[in-house]
C-alpha positions in Angstrom: 19.9 4.7 -27.9 18.5 3.1 -31.1 22.0 2.2 -32.2 22.8 0.5 -28.9 19.6 -1.4 -29.0 20.2 -2.5 -32.6 23.6 -3.8 -31.7 22.1 -5.5 -28.7 19.5 -7.2 -30.9 22.3 -8.7 -33.0 23.8 -10.2 -29.9 20.5 -11.5 -28.7 19.8 -13.1 -32.1 23.2 -14.7 -32.2 23.0 -16.0 -28.6 19.3 -16.7 -28.5 19.6 -20.4 -27.6 22.1 -19.8 -24.8 19.9 -17.0 -23.4 16.9 -19.3 -23.3 18.9 -22.1 -21.7 20.2 -19.7 -19.0 16.7 -18.4 -18.3 15.4 -22.0 -18.0 18.2 -22.7 -15.5 17.3 -19.7 -13.4 13.7 -20.6 -13.4 14.5 -24.2 -12.3 16.8 -22.8 -9.5 14.0 -20.4 -8.4 11.4 -23.2 -8.3 13.8 -25.3 -6.2 14.4 -22.4 -3.9 10.6 -21.9 -3.5 10.0 -25.5 -2.8 13.0 -26.5 -0.7 14.1 -23.3 1.1 12.2 -23.1 4.5 13.4 -19.6 5.2 10.7 -16.9 5.3 11.6 -13.2 5.8 9.7 -11.7 8.7 7.2 -9.0 8.2 8.8 -5.5 8.4 8.2 -3.8 11.7 6.7 -0.4 11.2 9.4 2.1 12.2 10.8 5.5 11.3 9.6 9.1 12.0 12.0 9.5 15.0 12.2 12.5 17.2 8.5 13.0 17.8 6.6 13.2 21.0 4.9 9.8 20.4 8.3 8.3 19.6 9.6 9.5 23.0 6.6 7.8 24.6 7.6 4.5 22.8 11.1 4.8 24.2 9.9 5.5 27.7 7.6 2.5 27.6 10.4 0.2 26.6 13.1 1.5 28.9 11.2 2.5 32.0 8.1 0.2 32.0 9.5 -2.9 30.1 6.6 -2.6 27.7 6.5 -2.4 23.9 3.9 -0.2 22.2 1.5 -2.3 20.1 2.9 -5.6 21.3 -0.3 -6.8 22.9 -3.4 -8.7 22.1 -6.8 -9.0 23.8 -9.2 -11.8 24.6 -13.0 -11.3 24.4 -14.9 -13.9 26.5 -18.5 -14.6 27.0 -19.5 -14.0 30.7 -20.5 -17.7 31.0 -16.9 -18.9 30.3 -15.1 -20.0 33.5 -11.9 -18.1 33.1 -10.3 -18.1 36.6 -7.4 -20.3 35.4 -7.1 -18.8 31.9 -4.3 -16.4 32.8 -2.2 -19.0 34.5 -2.8 -21.5 31.7 -1.7 -19.0 29.0 1.4 -18.0 30.9 2.4 -21.6 31.3 1.9 -22.5 27.7 3.2 -19.3 26.1 6.5 -18.1 27.8 6.6 -15.2 25.3 3.7 -13.6 27.2 4.9 -11.2 29.9 1.5 -10.5 31.4 -2.1 -11.7 31.2 -4.6 -9.6 33.2 -8.4 -9.0 33.1 -9.4 -5.5 32.4 -11.8 -4.0 35.0 -14.5 -1.5 34.1 -16.9 0.7 35.9 -19.7 -0.5 33.7 -21.5 -3.8 33.4 -20.7 -5.8 30.3 -21.9 -8.9 28.5 -18.3 -9.8 27.7 -15.1 -10.0 29.7 -11.9 -8.5 28.4 -8.3 -9.8 29.0 -5.1 -8.1 28.0 -2.2 -10.1 26.7 1.2 -8.4 26.7 4.2 -9.9 25.1 7.8 -9.6 26.3 9.3 -6.2 25.4 12.4 -7.8 23.9 10.1 -9.5 21.3 9.9 -7.8 17.9 6.4 -7.0 16.8 6.5 -9.5 13.8 7.4 -12.2 16.3 4.6 -11.2 18.6 2.1 -11.2 15.7 3.3 -14.7 14.7 2.0 -16.0 18.1 -1.6 -15.3 16.9 -1.9 -18.6 15.1 -0.7 -20.8 18.0 -2.7 -18.8 20.5 -5.9 -19.2 18.5 -5.4 -23.0 18.3 -4.8 -23.2 22.0 -7.8 -21.0 22.8 -10.1 -23.1 20.5 -9.2 -26.2 22.5 -9.5 -24.4 25.8 -12.9 -23.0 24.9 -14.2 -26.4 24.0 -13.2 -27.8 27.4 -14.9 -24.8 29.2 -18.0 -24.5 27.0 -17.7 -20.9 25.8 -16.6 -18.7 22.9 -13.3 -16.7 22.9 -12.2 -14.2 20.3 -8.5 -13.1 20.0 -8.3 -9.5 18.9 -6.0 -6.5 19.6 -3.1 -4.9 17.7 -1.0 -8.1 17.0 -4.1 -10.0 15.9 -5.2 -7.1 13.6 -1.9 -7.1 11.9 -1.7 -10.9 11.7 -5.1 -11.1 10.1 -4.2 -8.4 7.6 -1.0 -10.3 6.7 -2.9 -13.5 6.2 -5.5 -11.9 4.0 -2.7 -10.1 2.1 -1.1 -13.5 1.2 -4.4 -14.8 0.1 -5.2 -11.7 -2.0 -1.8 -11.9 -3.6 -2.1 -15.5 -4.7 -5.8 -15.1 -5.7 -5.2 -11.9 -7.6 -2.2 -13.3 -9.5 -4.2 -16.5 -10.5 -7.2 -14.5 -11.7 -5.0 -12.0 -13.5 -3.1 -14.7 -15.4 -6.4 -16.3 -16.6 -8.0 -13.0 -17.6 -4.8 -11.8 -19.3 -4.6 -15.0 -21.4 -8.1 -14.5 -22.7 -7.5 -10.9 -23.5 -4.2 -11.7 -25.2 -5.8 -14.4 -27.3 -8.3 -11.9 -28.6 -5.6 -9.3 -29.1 -3.2 -11.5 -31.0 -5.6 -14.1 -32.5 -3.2 -16.9 -31.7 -2.7 -19.1 -28.6 1.1 -19.2 -29.0 1.6 -15.5 -29.3 -0.8 -15.0 -26.3 1.2 -17.5 -24.3 4.5 -15.6 -24.5 3.4 -12.5 -22.4 1.8 -14.9 -20.0 5.0 -16.9 -19.7 6.9 -13.7 -19.0 4.4 -12.8 -16.3 4.7 -16.2 -14.6 8.5 -16.0 -15.0 8.5 -12.6 -13.2 6.4 -13.9 -10.3 8.6 -17.0 -9.9 11.8 -15.1 -9.8 10.4 -12.4 -7.6 9.0 -14.8 -5.0 12.3 -16.7 -5.0 14.3 -13.6 -4.4 12.0 -12.4 -1.7 12.9 -15.6 0.3 16.5 -14.6 0.4 17.6 -12.9 3.7 17.5 -9.1 3.8 14.3 -8.4 1.9 11.6 -6.5 3.7 7.9 -7.5 3.3 4.6 -6.2 4.6 1.0 -6.7 3.6 0.9 -3.6 1.3 4.2 -4.5 -0.5 3.2 -8.1 -0.7 0.0 -7.3 -2.7 1.5 -4.5 -4.8 4.7 -6.2 -5.7 3.0 -9.3 -7.2 0.3 -7.4 -9.0 2.5 -4.6 -10.4 5.1 -7.1 -11.4 2.5 -9.2 -13.3 1.1 -6.1 -14.9 4.5 -4.7 -16.1 5.7 -8.1 -17.4 2.6 -8.7 -19.5 2.4 -5.1 -20.7 6.0 -5.0 -21.8 5.6 -8.3 -23.5 2.5 -7.2 -25.2 4.3 -4.1 -26.7 7.2 -6.3 -28.0 5.2 -9.1 -29.4 2.7 -6.8 -31.2 5.6 -4.8 -32.8 7.5 -7.9 -33.8 4.4 -9.5 -35.5 3.7 -6.2 -37.2 7.2 -6.1 -38.6 7.0 -9.7 -39.8 3.7 -9.0 -41.5 5.5 -6.1 -43.3 7.8 -8.6 -44.9 11.0 -8.2 -42.8 13.1 -11.2 -41.8 13.2 -12.5 -38.3 16.5 -10.8 -37.5 15.4 -7.5 -39.1 12.0 -7.6 -37.3 13.9 -8.2 -34.0 16.2 -5.3 -34.7 13.3 -2.9 -35.5 11.3 -4.1 -32.5 14.1 -3.6 -30.0 15.1 -0.3 -31.5 11.6 1.2 -31.3 9.3 -0.8 -28.9 12.4 -1.8 -26.9 13.3 1.8 -26.4 9.8 2.6 -25.4 9.8 -0.2 -22.8 13.3 0.9 -21.5 12.2 4.5 -21.0 8.9 3.3 -19.4 10.8 1.2 -16.9 13.2 4.1 -16.1 10.2 6.4 -15.6 8.5 3.8 -13.3 11.8 3.4 -11.5 12.1 7.2 -10.8 8.4 7.4 -9.8 8.9 4.6 -7.2 12.4 5.6 -5.9 11.1 8.7 -4.2 9.4 6.5 -1.6 12.9 6.2 -0.1 12.6 9.9 1.1 10.0 9.5 3.9 11.5 7.9 7.0 8.8 5.2 7.1 9.7 1.5 6.8 6.3 0.7 5.2 6.9 3.0 2.1 10.5 1.9 1.8 9.5 -1.8 1.8 7.0 -1.0 -1.0 9.7 0.8 -2.9 12.2 -2.1 -2.5 9.7 -4.7 -3.8 8.5 -2.7 -6.8 12.0 -1.7 -7.8 13.0 -5.3 -7.8 10.0 -6.3 -9.9 10.7 -3.6 -12.4 14.2 -5.0 -13.0 12.9 -8.5 -13.3 10.2 -7.5 -15.7 12.6 -5.4 -17.8 15.1 -8.3 -17.9 12.4 -10.7 -19.1 11.2 -8.2 -21.7 14.5 -7.2 -23.2 16.5 -10.4 -22.8 14.3 -13.5 -22.6 11.3 -12.5 -24.7 13.4 -11.5 -27.9 15.2 -14.8 -27.7 12.0 -16.7 -27.5 10.5 -14.7 -30.4 13.5 -15.4 -32.6 13.3 -19.2 -31.8 9.5 -19.6 -31.8 8.5 -17.2 -34.7 7.3 -20.1 -36.9 4.8 -21.0 -34.2 3.5 -17.5 -33.2 0.3 -17.7 -35.3 -0.7 -21.2 -34.2 -3.4 -22.5 -34.4 -3.9 -21.1 -37.9 -7.7 -21.3 -37.9 -7.9 -19.1 -34.8 -5.5 -16.6 -36.4 -7.4 -16.5 -39.6 -10.8 -16.0 -37.8 -9.6 -13.2 -35.5 -7.6 -11.6 -38.3 -10.9 -10.8 -40.0 -11.6 -8.4 -37.1 -9.3 -5.6 -38.0 -9.5 -2.8 -35.5 -7.2 -0.4 -37.5 -10.1 1.2 -39.5 -12.1 1.8 -36.3 -9.2 3.5 -34.5 -8.3 5.5 -37.6 -11.9 6.8 -38.0 -12.0 7.6 -34.3 -8.7 9.5 -34.4 -9.9 11.5 -37.5 -13.1 12.5 -35.5 -11.0 13.7 -32.5 -8.5 15.6 -34.6 -11.3 17.2 -36.7 -12.7 18.9 -33.6 -9.8 19.2 -31.1 -11.2 22.1 -29.1 -14.5 20.4 -28.4 -12.9 17.2 -27.2 -10.2 19.0 -25.3 -12.8 20.8 -23.2 -14.9 17.7 -22.8 -12.0 15.7 -21.4 -11.0 18.4 -19.0 -14.6 18.7 -17.8 -14.9 14.9 -17.2 -11.6 14.8 -15.3 -12.5 17.9 -13.3 -15.8 16.3 -12.2 -14.1 13.2 -11.0 -11.3 15.1 -9.3 -13.5 17.7 -7.5 -14.0 15.5 -4.3 -10.3 15.7 -3.7 -10.7 19.2 -2.4 -12.3 17.7 0.8 -10.3 14.4 1.0 -9.3 13.5 4.6 -6.6 11.0 5.6 -6.9 8.5 8.5 -4.7 6.0 10.2 -6.4 2.6 10.1 -5.2 0.6 13.1 -8.0 -1.9 13.8 -9.4 -1.4 10.3 -6.4 -3.0 8.6 -8.0 -6.4 9.5 -10.5 -8.0 7.1 -14.1 -7.4 8.0 -14.8 -11.2 8.4 -11.7 -11.9 10.5 -11.8 -13.1 14.1 -9.9 -10.0 15.3 -12.5 -7.6 13.8 -15.4 -9.7 15.0 -14.1 -9.6 18.5 -13.5 -5.9 18.4 -17.0 -5.2 17.1 -18.5 -7.2 19.9 -16.5 -5.0 22.4 -17.9 -1.9 20.7 -21.5 -3.2 20.8 -21.0 -4.2 24.5 -20.1 -0.6 25.5 -16.4 -1.1 26.0 -14.3 2.0 25.2 -10.8 2.1 23.7 -9.2 -0.4 26.2 -7.3 -2.1 23.4 -6.0 1.1 21.7 -5.9 3.8 24.4 -4.1 7.1 24.2 -1.1 6.8 26.5 0.1 9.9 28.3 3.4 10.2 30.2 3.7 12.7 33.0 7.2 13.6 34.2 7.6 14.9 37.8 9.5 18.1 38.3 13.3 17.7 39.1 13.8 16.5 42.6 10.3 15.2 43.0 8.4 12.0 42.4 4.9 11.5 40.9 3.7 10.8 44.5 4.3 14.4 45.5 0.9 15.9 46.6 1.3 18.8 44.1 2.0 16.4 41.2 -1.0 14.2 42.3 -3.3 17.1 42.4 -2.2 18.2 38.9 -2.7 14.7 37.7 -6.2 14.6 39.3 -7.2 17.9 37.6 -6.0 16.5 34.2 -8.0 13.3 34.8 -11.1 15.3 35.7 -10.8 17.6 32.7 -10.4 14.6 30.4 -13.4 12.8 31.9 -15.5 16.0 31.2 -14.9 15.6 27.5 -17.7 13.9 25.5 -15.2 11.8 23.5 -13.6 10.2 26.6 -14.9 7.0 28.1 -12.5 6.5 31.0 -9.2 7.6 32.4 -6.8 5.2 34.1 -4.0 6.5 36.1 -2.6 7.0 39.6 -5.7 9.0 40.6 -8.3 6.7 38.9 -7.1 3.0 39.0 -9.7 1.9 41.7 -13.4 2.2 40.9 -14.4 2.8 44.5 -11.8 5.5 45.3 -12.2 9.3 45.2 -9.4 11.9 45.0 -9.0 12.2 48.8 -8.8 8.4 49.1 -5.9 8.3 46.7 -4.1 11.2 48.4 -4.6 9.5 51.8 -3.3 6.1 50.5 -0.2 7.6 49.0 0.5 9.7 52.0 0.3 6.6 54.3 2.4 4.5 52.0 5.0 7.3 51.8 5.1 7.7 55.6 6.0 4.0 56.0 8.5 4.1 53.1 6.5 1.7 51.0 6.3 3.8 47.8 9.8 2.8 46.9 8.8 -0.8 46.9 7.0 -2.5 44.0 3.2 -2.4 44.5 1.1 -4.6 42.1 -1.8 -2.1 42.4 0.0 0.5 40.4 3.2 -1.2 39.2 2.2 -0.7 35.5 1.6 3.1 36.1 4.9 4.2 37.8 8.5 3.5 37.0 9.1 2.2 40.5 12.4 0.6 39.7 14.0 3.8 38.5 12.9 6.7 40.7 9.1 7.1 40.6 9.5 10.2 38.4 7.3 9.0 35.5 3.7 7.9 35.5 1.4 6.7 32.8 -2.2 7.7 32.1 -4.4 5.7 29.8 -7.2 7.7 28.2 -9.9 5.5 26.6 -11.9 6.9 23.7 -15.7 6.7 23.8 -16.1 4.9 20.5 -13.4 2.3 19.8 -14.3 2.3 16.1 -14.3 6.1 15.7 -10.7 7.3 15.3 -11.9 10.9 15.5 -12.4 10.4 19.2 -8.8 9.4 19.6 -7.7 12.3 17.5 -9.7 14.7 19.7 -8.1 13.3 22.8 -4.7 13.8 21.3 -5.5 17.3 20.3 -6.9 18.0 23.8 -3.9 16.7 25.7 -1.4 18.5 23.4 -3.2 21.8 23.9 -3.5 21.1 27.6 0.3 20.6 27.8 0.8 23.9 26.1 -1.6 25.7 28.4 0.1 24.1 31.5 3.8 24.4 30.8 4.5 23.4 34.5 3.4 19.9 33.5 5.8 17.8 31.5 3.2 15.9 29.6 3.8 13.7 26.6 1.0 12.2 24.3 1.5 8.9 22.6 -0.1 5.5 21.9 -0.6 3.4 18.7 -2.8 6.0 16.9 -0.5 8.9 17.9 2.5 6.9 16.5 0.7 6.1 13.3 -0.1 9.8 13.0 3.7 10.4 13.1 4.1 8.2 10.0 1.3 10.0 8.2 3.0 13.4 8.9 6.4 11.9 7.8 4.9 10.5 4.6 3.7 13.9 3.4 6.2 16.2 5.1 8.3 16.4 2.0 5.5 16.3 -0.6 6.9 19.3 -2.6 10.3 17.6 -2.9 8.8 14.2 -3.9 6.6 15.9 -6.6 9.5 17.9 -7.8 11.8 14.9 -8.1 9.1 12.8 -9.9 8.2 15.5 -12.4 11.9 16.6 -12.9 13.3 13.2 -13.4 10.5 12.1 -15.7 10.8 15.3 -17.7 14.5 14.7 -18.3 13.9 11.1 -19.4 11.1 12.0 -21.8 13.3 14.9 -23.2 16.1 12.4 -23.8 13.6 10.1 -25.5 11.7 12.7 -27.6 14.2 15.6 -28.0 11.5 18.2 -27.5 10.7 20.6 -24.6 6.9 20.6 -24.9 5.9 17.0 -25.1 7.5 16.0 -21.7 5.7 18.9 -20.0 2.4 17.9 -21.5 3.0 14.2 -20.6 3.8 15.0 -17.0 0.7 17.2 -16.5 -1.7 14.9 -18.3 -0.3 11.9 -16.2 -1.2 13.8 -13.1 -4.9 14.5 -14.0 -6.2 10.9 -13.9 -4.4 10.4 -10.6 -6.3 13.3 -9.1 -9.5 11.9 -10.5 -8.8 8.5 -9.0 -8.3 10.2 -5.6 -11.6 11.9 -6.1 -13.3 8.5 -6.6 -11.6 7.1 -3.5 -13.0 10.0 -1.6 -16.5 9.3 -2.8 -16.3 5.6 -2.1 -14.3 5.3 1.2 -15.0 8.7 2.7 -18.6 9.3 1.6 -19.8 5.7 1.2 -20.8 5.8 -2.5 -21.4 2.3 -3.9 -20.6 0.7 -0.6 -23.5 -1.7 -0.8 -22.4 -2.8 -4.3 -18.6 -3.0 -3.7 -18.9 -4.0 0.0 -16.4 -1.4 0.9 -16.1 0.1 4.4 -17.2 3.7 5.0 -14.2 5.1 6.8 -15.0 8.7 6.6 -11.5 9.2 5.2 -8.8 7.6 2.9 -6.1 5.5 4.3 -2.9 7.5 5.0 -0.4 5.7 2.8 -2.7 5.1 -0.2 -2.5 8.5 -2.0 1.3 8.7 -1.9 1.9 5.1 -2.9 -0.8 5.2 -5.6 0.6 8.5 -7.0 4.0 6.9 -7.5 2.7 3.6 -8.9 0.1 5.1 -11.2 2.4 7.8 -12.5 4.8 5.1 -13.6 2.2 2.7 -14.9 0.3 5.2 -17.0 3.5 6.5 -18.6 3.6 3.2 -20.5 0.7 4.3 -22.7 1.9 7.9 -22.9 5.4 6.9 -24.1 3.9 4.3 -26.5 1.4 6.8 -28.0 3.9 9.7 -28.2 6.6 7.4 -29.7 4.3 6.2 -32.4 3.0 9.7 -33.2 6.5 11.1 -33.2 7.7 8.3 -35.4 5.1 9.2 -38.0 5.7 12.9 -37.7 9.4 12.7 -38.3 8.6 10.5 -41.3 6.5 13.1 -43.2 6.1 16.2 -41.0 2.3 16.3 -41.1 0.8 16.8 -37.6 -2.7 15.5 -38.1 -1.7 12.5 -40.1 0.9 11.6 -37.5 -1.6 11.8 -34.7 -4.2 9.7 -36.6 -1.7 7.1 -37.7 -0.1 6.9 -34.2 -3.4 6.4 -32.5 -4.7 4.0 -35.1 -1.5 1.8 -34.8 -1.4 1.9 -31.0 -5.1 1.8 -30.2 -5.6 -1.9 -30.1 -2.4 -2.5 -28.2 -3.3 0.1 -25.6 -6.8 -1.3 -25.3 -5.4 -4.8 -24.7 -2.9 -3.5 -22.2 -5.6 -1.6 -20.3 -7.9 -4.7 -20.1 -4.9 -6.7 -18.8 -4.2 -4.2 -16.1 -7.8 -4.0 -15.1 -7.9 -7.8 -15.0 -4.9 -7.7 -12.7 -6.3 -5.1 -10.2 -10.2 -5.2 -10.4 -10.4 -8.6 -8.5 -8.8 -6.9 -5.5 -11.7 -4.4 -5.3 -13.8 -7.3 -4.0 -11.3 -8.4 -1.4 -12.2 -8.6 2.3 -9.1 -6.5 3.1 -9.9 -2.8 3.2 -6.4 -1.8 2.3 -6.4 -4.1 -0.8 -9.8 -2.6 -1.8 -8.5 1.0 -1.7 -5.3 0.3 -3.5 -6.9 -1.8 -6.3 -9.9 0.6 -6.7 -7.5 3.6 -7.0 -5.2 2.0 -9.5 -8.2 0.6 -11.6 -9.9 4.0 -11.7 -6.8 5.8 -12.7 -5.9 3.3 -15.4 -9.4 3.4 -16.9 -9.6 7.2 -16.9 -6.0 7.4 -18.2 -6.6 5.0 -21.1 -10.0 6.5 -22.1 -10.4 10.2 -21.3 -6.7 11.1 -21.3 -5.1 8.9 -24.0 -8.0 8.8 -26.4 -9.5 12.3 -26.0 -7.2 14.7 -24.2 -3.8 13.7 -25.6 -4.7 13.8 -29.4 -6.9 16.9 -29.1 -4.3 18.9 -27.2 -1.5 17.7 -29.5 -3.7 18.9 -32.4 -4.1 22.3 -30.8 -0.4 22.7 -30.3 0.5 21.6 -33.8 4.2 21.7 -34.6 4.9 23.3 -31.2 4.8 19.7 -29.9 8.2 19.1 -31.3 9.8 22.5 -30.7 13.1 22.9 -29.0 15.6 25.7 -28.9 17.6 26.0 -32.1 15.2 23.9 -34.1 13.9 25.5 -37.3 
């Protein structure tokens, strides 16, 4: 690999001007595409996890009831608002709405609730896109009728999450660029040298956003945030490694061409293997049949390639051309050069290697304390909680909760199939349905049940039976009846009926889970009933199960592929095993911190984080893949510097001390840059952004301090020459 990279450096040096001109041309085309191309890829519709009970309910809703699960919104109105013409006005102005109806309730409420259903042929991203125009129209309508209206519900939740995701992405990238520049100036002691990694970061973002405008790329709020931030972090980190090594070689007296050759042969190889490790860590997200994880994978794989191309093609050419200006301004370089961190890191490394057993046990203890809460970590499916706390959709939903409404917006949907040859209006089926409804209403976590035996507040069981008997006697049950048209598939045989079960507390997903568990157990206890359980929460539970269904395979592929890559880079059996295990420890510790903050509520008053009682379902898997790849940057850098020194003189302790001393300032700078990229997201109003950024920041901080500075050198010291053992080596 070194030989290939050395030949590659000769090509880069010879063609440096053409490479820079080609790069500038690509940047110009990308900027023109961003400014002039009106095309925007739609948000990815959440899909996958087929073959489940909830997936069958989705299919039945679409084919038998002309309804699309989750494709609805809700209006929350003050009672003083005159809303008698609202439904007609909305239908007239928004032809994509298939139905607007007021939701009735047995209780008295301060607010009125209207359900807005979109046409079933409309994709969910298209339905979500109607949120903006609807809010504009409703704002004008409420002014004319003197009352406040809130638009909430599933499509509004997702819309608000997407909007906040865009803001978080742009805000985070801007703050990260500024903080990174300050850190790089202190690290390099020169404005010009600090500008190059920043330029590579900006280049990566421009090319990435331009490519994402091309047809065929999938986007969603999670991938939008992660792709930009990870891309910025990788581009700046890779550039930091290269620029640092190049300046080090120039200070050692090598020519520009020789410095470029050594830099690409050593730091370039480190970056290449780091990128391949990151690639392998992320590629496993293709395994779960969930569109969300696959969109994240697609975006991050794309940004890895762009960052790697900038680091190994563009940056070396810029270094070769701009070397005379790297230390400008001179006064700043001379001033910061007086602050030499090498003696500090050398003394620190000597202290660690002098007492390896003590520091090994201390680091394991610290990581164990942080990781312990993982033993009780719970996952949840945030449906309404994806929206920012200060959004209109969340404000409207909280008003419903305070007003005593149940889960009208996100009910559990049951499908009851009549026995062969019968309809759902058969007396035996109706009685079975009534018993199910009564058993559900007896549960403390159920607010209301809406079905064929409970759609009218003034009716009792005998009234429903009498009504259906009379309608059947006159042959009217085969004709559409608006009173229960949405409950029975009247157009295709009356053999299916829907039951909506409303949870007691709309903000407490445990109530919804208890309903789903109850109905699934009820179906097993009553095999004569063909009962299916579904709804938005049940469908998202499918995705959670699918995400973690093949966890052993995912872990095996990540560890296996990374072991092979590290073995190819280091030619030793022991160091790759050590690296993989030690990379896993800070990830577990970060999960423990997420459990304390989002499940238990620690520091919520300081960080303004929600107390969910659980961790968001997709966060652990995605964070594992991203952090495993990101933290390997430091691992590969440290091990490569230590191995480089060991192979030079064969002394274990000297190799560890020198490797840490030479890489300590670079790693510190890289860590501060990564923290500058992700920490601002902790204070976002989007709960998902907060979880992701807190998890990554915690893992990076623990990895760069406890693991890289304490655990790695102490453990390598304890292993001694066994670090570089391989079969057949003497």
